[in-house]
DSSP file (Angstrom, degrees, kcal/mol; ACC not computed):
  #  RESIDUE AA STRUCTURE BP1 BP2  ACC     N-H-->O    O-->H-N    N-H-->O    O-->H-N    TCO  KAPPA ALPHA  PHI   PSI    X-CA   Y-CA   Z-CA
    1    1 A X              0   0    0      0, 0.0    41,-2.1     0, 0.0    40,-1.6   0.000 360.0 360.0 360.0 138.5  -33.6    2.2  -88.6
    2    2 A X  E     -a   42   0A   0     39,-0.2     2,-0.3    38,-0.2    41,-0.2  -0.949 360.0-169.7-124.0 145.3  -35.9    4.1  -91.1
    3    3 A X  E     -a   43   0A   0     39,-1.8    41,-3.5    -2,-0.4     2,-0.7  -0.956  21.8-127.8-128.4 148.4  -39.3    3.5  -92.4
    4    4 A X  E >   -a   44   0A   0     -2,-0.3     2,-0.7    39,-0.2     3,-0.7  -0.866  16.3-147.5-101.2 118.4  -41.2    5.2  -95.3
    5    5 A X  E 3  S+a   45   0A   0     39,-3.1    41,-2.1    -2,-0.7     3,-0.1  -0.766  89.1  28.1 -87.9 113.4  -44.6    6.6  -94.4
    6    6 A X  T 3  S+     0   0    0     -2,-0.7    12,-2.0     1,-0.6     2,-0.4   0.018  90.5 111.2 123.4 -25.3  -46.7    6.3  -97.5
    7    7 A X  E <   -B   17   0B   0     -3,-0.7    -1,-0.6    10,-0.2     2,-0.3  -0.685  50.4-178.3 -78.3 131.9  -44.9    3.3  -99.0
    8    8 A X  E     -B   16   0B   0      8,-2.8     8,-1.7    -2,-0.4     2,-0.4  -0.886  23.4-153.5-128.6 162.7  -47.3    0.3  -98.8
    9    9 A X  E     -B   15   0B   0     -2,-0.3     6,-0.2     6,-0.2    -2,-0.0  -0.995  17.9-138.7-136.7 132.7  -47.3   -3.3  -99.7
   10   10 A X    >   -     0   0    0      4,-2.0     3,-1.9    -2,-0.4     6,-0.0  -0.076  43.2 -82.2 -80.5-175.7  -50.4   -5.3 -100.5
   11   11 A X  T 3  S+     0   0    0      1,-0.3    -1,-0.1     2,-0.1    -2,-0.0   0.651 132.6  52.2 -66.1 -17.1  -51.2   -8.8  -99.3
   12   12 A X  T 3  S-     0   0    0      2,-0.1    -1,-0.3     3,-0.0     3,-0.1   0.357 121.1-106.5 -95.1   4.4  -49.1  -10.1 -102.2
   13   13 A X    <   +     0   0    0     -3,-1.9     2,-0.3     1,-0.3    -2,-0.1   0.585  66.9 155.0  78.1  12.1  -46.1   -8.0 -101.2
   14   14 A X        -     0   0    0      1,-0.1    -4,-2.0    -5,-0.0    -1,-0.3  -0.568  40.8-125.3 -74.7 135.9  -46.6   -5.6 -104.2
   15   15 A X  E     +B    9   0B   0     -2,-0.3     2,-0.3    -6,-0.2    -6,-0.2  -0.442  45.8 136.5 -80.3 151.3  -45.2   -2.2 -103.6
   16   16 A X  E     -B    8   0B   0     -8,-1.7    -8,-2.8    -2,-0.1     2,-0.3  -0.922  38.1-124.7-169.5-174.5  -47.2    0.9 -104.0
   17   17 A X  E     +B    7   0B   0     -2,-0.3     2,-0.3   -10,-0.3   -10,-0.2  -0.993  24.4 172.8-148.6 152.9  -47.9    4.3 -102.1
   18   18 A X        -     0   0    0    -12,-2.0    -2,-0.0    -2,-0.3     0, 0.0  -0.914  36.2-134.6-152.0 173.9  -50.9    6.0 -100.8
   19   19 A X        +     0   0    0     -2,-0.3     2,-0.6     5,-0.0    41,-0.0  -0.008  65.2 118.7-125.0  25.0  -52.2    8.9  -98.8
   20   20 A X    >>  -     0   0    0      1,-0.1     4,-2.6   -14,-0.1     3,-0.6  -0.855  54.9-149.9 -95.6 114.2  -54.7    7.0  -96.6
   21   21 A X  H 3> S+     0   0    0     -2,-0.6     4,-3.1     1,-0.3     5,-0.2   0.871  94.0  50.2 -53.1 -44.4  -53.8    7.3  -92.9
   22   22 A X  H 3> S+     0   0    0      1,-0.2     4,-2.2     2,-0.2    -1,-0.3   0.853 112.0  48.2 -69.2 -35.2  -55.3    4.0  -91.9
   23   23 A X  H <> S+     0   0    0     -3,-0.6     4,-2.7     2,-0.2     5,-0.2   0.938 113.0  47.9 -68.6 -46.6  -53.4    2.1  -94.7
   24   24 A X  H  X S+     0   0    0     -4,-2.6     4,-2.6     1,-0.2    -2,-0.2   0.913 113.2  47.9 -60.1 -40.9  -50.2    3.8  -93.8
   25   25 A X  H  X S+     0   0    0     -4,-3.1     4,-2.8    -5,-0.3    -1,-0.2   0.909 111.6  49.7 -63.8 -44.2  -50.6    3.0  -90.1
   26   26 A X  H  X S+     0   0    0     -4,-2.2     4,-2.1    -5,-0.2    -2,-0.2   0.917 113.2  46.7 -62.4 -42.2  -51.4   -0.6  -90.8
   27   27 A X  H  X S+     0   0    0     -4,-2.7     4,-2.8     1,-0.2    -2,-0.2   0.951 111.1  52.1 -67.4 -43.8  -48.3   -0.9  -93.1
   28   28 A X  H  X S+     0   0    0     -4,-2.6     4,-2.2    -5,-0.2    -2,-0.2   0.938 110.6  47.0 -59.7 -46.9  -46.1    0.8  -90.5
   29   29 A X  H  X S+     0   0    0     -4,-2.8     4,-1.9     1,-0.2    -1,-0.2   0.839 110.5  53.1 -65.4 -29.7  -47.3   -1.6  -87.7
   30   30 A X  H  X S+     0   0    0     -4,-2.1     4,-2.9    -5,-0.2     5,-0.2   0.920 108.0  51.5 -66.7 -42.3  -46.8   -4.6  -90.0
   31   31 A X  H  X S+     0   0    0     -4,-2.8     4,-2.3     2,-0.2    -2,-0.2   0.910 109.8  48.5 -59.8 -42.9  -43.2   -3.3  -90.6
   32   32 A X  H  X>S+     0   0    0     -4,-2.2     5,-2.4     2,-0.2     4,-0.9   0.913 113.7  46.8 -60.1 -45.8  -42.5   -3.1  -86.9
   33   33 A X  H ><5S+     0   0    0     -4,-1.9     3,-0.6     1,-0.2    -2,-0.2   0.920 114.0  47.2 -62.5 -48.4  -43.8   -6.5  -86.4
   34   34 A X  H 3<5S+     0   0    0     -4,-2.9    -2,-0.2     1,-0.2    -1,-0.2   0.872 114.2  47.0 -60.1 -43.4  -41.9   -8.0  -89.3
   35   35 A X  H 3<5S-     0   0    0     -4,-2.3    -1,-0.2    -5,-0.2    -2,-0.2   0.581 111.1-122.4 -81.0 -12.4  -38.7   -6.3  -88.2
   36   36 A X  T <<5S+     0   0    0     -4,-0.9     2,-0.3    -3,-0.6    -3,-0.2   0.838  73.1 104.3  73.9  34.2  -39.1   -7.4  -84.6
   37   37 A X      < -     0   0    0     -5,-2.4    -1,-0.3    -6,-0.1    -2,-0.1  -0.870  64.1-142.3-136.4 171.9  -39.1   -3.9  -83.1
   38   38 A X  S    S+     0   0    0     -2,-0.3     2,-0.3    -3,-0.1    -6,-0.1   0.132  80.6  32.0-122.8  20.6  -41.4   -1.3  -81.6
   39   39 A X        -     0   0    0     -7,-0.1     2,-0.3     3,-0.0     3,-0.1  -0.977  57.9-145.2-160.7 168.3  -39.8    1.8  -82.9
   40   40 A X        -     0   0    0     -2,-0.3   -38,-0.2     1,-0.1     3,-0.1  -0.974  17.2-138.0-139.7 152.0  -37.9    3.4  -85.7
   41   41 A X  S    S+     0   0    0    -40,-1.6     2,-0.4    -2,-0.3   -39,-0.2   0.826  87.4  20.7 -82.0 -32.8  -35.2    6.1  -85.6
   42   42 A X  E     -a    2   0A   0    -41,-2.1   -39,-1.8    -3,-0.1     2,-0.5  -0.999  61.1-151.9-141.9 142.7  -36.4    8.0  -88.6
   43   43 A X  E     -a    3   0A   0     -2,-0.4     2,-0.6   -41,-0.2   -39,-0.2  -0.950  15.4-155.7-109.4 124.9  -39.6    8.3  -90.5
   44   44 A X  E     -a    4   0A   0    -41,-3.5   -39,-3.1    -2,-0.5     2,-0.9  -0.894  16.3-132.8-107.2 125.2  -39.3    9.2  -94.2
   45   45 A X  E >   -a    5   0A   0     -2,-0.6     3,-0.7   -41,-0.2   -39,-0.2  -0.645  33.3-135.8 -78.1 111.4  -42.3   10.9  -95.7
   46   46 A X  T 3  S+     0   0    0    -41,-2.1     3,-0.1    -2,-0.9    -1,-0.1  -0.396  70.8   0.2 -77.7 135.9  -42.5    8.8  -99.0
   47   47 A X  T 3  S+     0   0    0      1,-0.2     2,-0.8    -2,-0.1    -1,-0.2   0.877  74.8 156.4  61.6  44.3  -43.1   10.4 -102.3
   48   48 A X    <   +     0   0    0     -3,-0.7    -1,-0.2     1,-0.2     3,-0.1  -0.877   8.8 144.6-103.4 100.4  -43.2   14.1 -101.2
   49   49 A X        +     0   0    0     -2,-0.8     2,-0.3     1,-0.2    -1,-0.2   0.612  62.5  29.2-109.6 -22.4  -42.3   16.0 -104.4
   50   50 A X  S >> S-     0   0    0     -3,-0.2     4,-1.5     1,-0.1     3,-0.8  -0.911  86.1-103.8-137.9 165.8  -44.5   19.1 -104.1
   51   51 A X  H 3> S+     0   0    0     -2,-0.3     4,-3.1     1,-0.3     5,-0.2   0.874 118.9  61.6 -60.9 -35.4  -45.9   21.2 -101.3
   52   52 A X  H 3> S+     0   0    0      1,-0.2     4,-2.1     2,-0.2    -1,-0.3   0.856 100.3  53.6 -56.5 -39.4  -49.3   19.6 -101.9
   53   53 A X  H <> S+     0   0    0     -3,-0.8     4,-1.4     2,-0.2    -1,-0.2   0.920 111.3  44.5 -60.7 -46.3  -47.9   16.2 -101.1
   54   54 A X  H  X S+     0   0    0     -4,-1.5     4,-2.3     2,-0.2     3,-0.4   0.947 110.7  55.2 -60.5 -52.2  -46.6   17.4  -97.8
   55   55 A X  H  X S+     0   0    0     -4,-3.1     4,-2.7     1,-0.2    -2,-0.2   0.854 106.1  51.7 -53.0 -38.6  -49.9   19.2  -97.0
   56   56 A X  H  X S+     0   0    0     -4,-2.1     4,-2.0     2,-0.2    -1,-0.2   0.870 108.1  50.7 -67.0 -35.9  -51.9   16.0  -97.5
   57   57 A X  H  X>S+     0   0    0     -4,-1.4     5,-1.9    -3,-0.4     4,-0.6   0.914 113.2  45.9 -63.1 -44.9  -49.7   14.1  -95.1
   58   58 A X  H ><5S+     0   0    0     -4,-2.3     3,-1.1     1,-0.2    -2,-0.2   0.928 110.7  53.9 -63.4 -47.1  -50.1   16.8  -92.5
   59   59 A X  H 3<5S+     0   0    0     -4,-2.7    -2,-0.2     1,-0.3    -1,-0.2   0.888 110.0  46.7 -58.2 -40.4  -54.0   16.9  -93.2
   60   60 A X  H 3<5S-     0   0    0     -4,-2.0    -1,-0.3    -5,-0.1    -2,-0.2   0.524 118.9-108.6 -85.2  -2.6  -54.4   13.1  -92.6
   61   61 A X  T <<5S+     0   0    0     -3,-1.1     3,-0.5    -4,-0.6    -3,-0.2   0.572  73.7 137.0  98.7   8.4  -52.4   13.2  -89.5
   62   62 A X  S   <S+     0   0    0     -5,-1.9    -4,-0.2     1,-0.2    -5,-0.1   0.901  76.1  50.8 -57.3 -44.2  -49.2   11.4  -90.5
   63   63 A X              0   0    0     -6,-0.4    -1,-0.2     1,-0.3    -5,-0.1   0.773 360.0 360.0 -66.0 -28.4  -46.9   14.0  -88.7
   64   64 A X              0   0    0     -3,-0.5    -1,-0.3    -6,-0.2    -2,-0.2   0.511 360.0 360.0 -64.9 360.0  -49.0   13.5  -85.5
């Protein structure tokens, strides 16, 4: 199973993406609960098109 770190859904189920760690974490935990699991096999770094995108995810702690 794969989840996208950075893909988010608001309270209305609308898709978006962000670089805020707490929002990414909240969305990931919601996905785990919704899917009825406590792990994923792969984490996909969402919308990483440039080095700066990757650097930001590292800076906010997503890789940790």
